[in-house]
N, C-alpha and C positions, 0 to 999 in steps of 0.2 A: 668537406667537399660534397658529400651527399646532399646536404641541405641546399647548397647552391644549385645543384641539378634539379631538385624539387621546386625551388623558387622559379628557376628559368622555365621549367615545364608548365608551371602554374601561370606564369605571365604569358607564355605563348598561347596556351589554351584560352585564357581570358581574352587575349587580343583577337583570336580567331572567332570567338563567340561574339565579341563586341562589334568587330568590323565585318564579319561574315567571311565565309570561305567561298572562293569562286566555284560555281557549279560546273559540272561537266556537261558537255553538249556542244553542238556546233555553233559557230558564230551566226550562221544563217537564222537560227531560231530566235535570236535577239535583235535582228535588224528591223528597224521601224522606218518605213519609207514615207510616212505621212507628210503631205505637203503643208498641212497645217492641222491644228487640233480640231477634231471633228466636233461639230456643235452639239450641245446637250439636247437641243430640240429634235434631233434625229434626222433632219434633212434640211436642205437649203432649196428654196424655191423663190419665184418672182416676188420682189419686194424686199428681199434681204439686202443688207448693206454692210460694208466694212472692209478691213484689210484682207480678210480671207477671200472675199469676192474678187479683189484685185489679183490675188495669187491665182485663183481659179481662172480668171479671164486671161491672165498671162499664159497659163497652161493650155487653155483652149486655143489661144492664138498660135502657140507652138505646135500643138498636135493636129489641129484641123484647119489651120490657117483661117481662123474665124474673122480676123480683122476687127476685133472688138476694141473699143476705147476702154482702157483700164481705169475705170472711174469708181470701182467699188460698189456698183449698183447691179444687182441681179435682176435685170429687166428682160423684156421679150427677146432681145437679140442674144443675150447670154443664155437664156433658156433654149433658144433655137440652136445655138452653137453646141450646147450640152446635148441636145437631141441628136445632132449630127455625130458627135463623139460616141454617144451610146450606140448608135447604129453601126459603128465600126467594130463593136465588141459584141460577140454573140452571147456572152454571159450576162449582159446588162439588159434591163427593161428599157424600152424606148419611150420615156415619158417626159424628158427634159427636166426632171427633178434630180437634184444632187443628193442621193441617199448613200447608205453605207457601202454598198457594192461599187457604186460609181466612185466614191471617195478612195476606196482601196485600189481600183483600177487606175485612176489618175495618179495616185501616189506612187504606184509601181512604175507606171510609164515615165513619169517626170523625174523621180528621185533615184531610180535604179541605174541611171546613166547607161542603160542598155546592157548592163552586166548580168550574167546569169545569177540565179538565186542560190546556186549551190557553192560550196566552199571547197577549195583545193587543199589537200593535205600537204604538209611540208615534204618535199622530195617527190611529189607525184608526177612531175614532168608534164603537167598540163591535163592530166586525166582526173576528172572529179571523182572523189571518194575512192 
């Protein structure tokens, strides 16, 4: 019987090492609100094209009522709409260029669904932490 316990413990330990053990911490630490994968070039500016630009144009239409045609081309109208969005956020530089801080701001606005970033504990009755 003792050998069976050793085998079971060994299998459980090996499984935990293989598949990983869930880390402790809040769920808010692991939330990724990105509206799309941020480009490797480090920014999006006039001339860029693709599906990510369509998503960005849709976000600008929703947030600043830009009235952009969702064609996937980051042209002068998209740049102007981005500038309008940036002016609504004091933490952003007003340059019309989609950089990392603008990406984070858009992602938070669009994908957080207006929910707070903190997580409630079980049984908290609506009071965070």
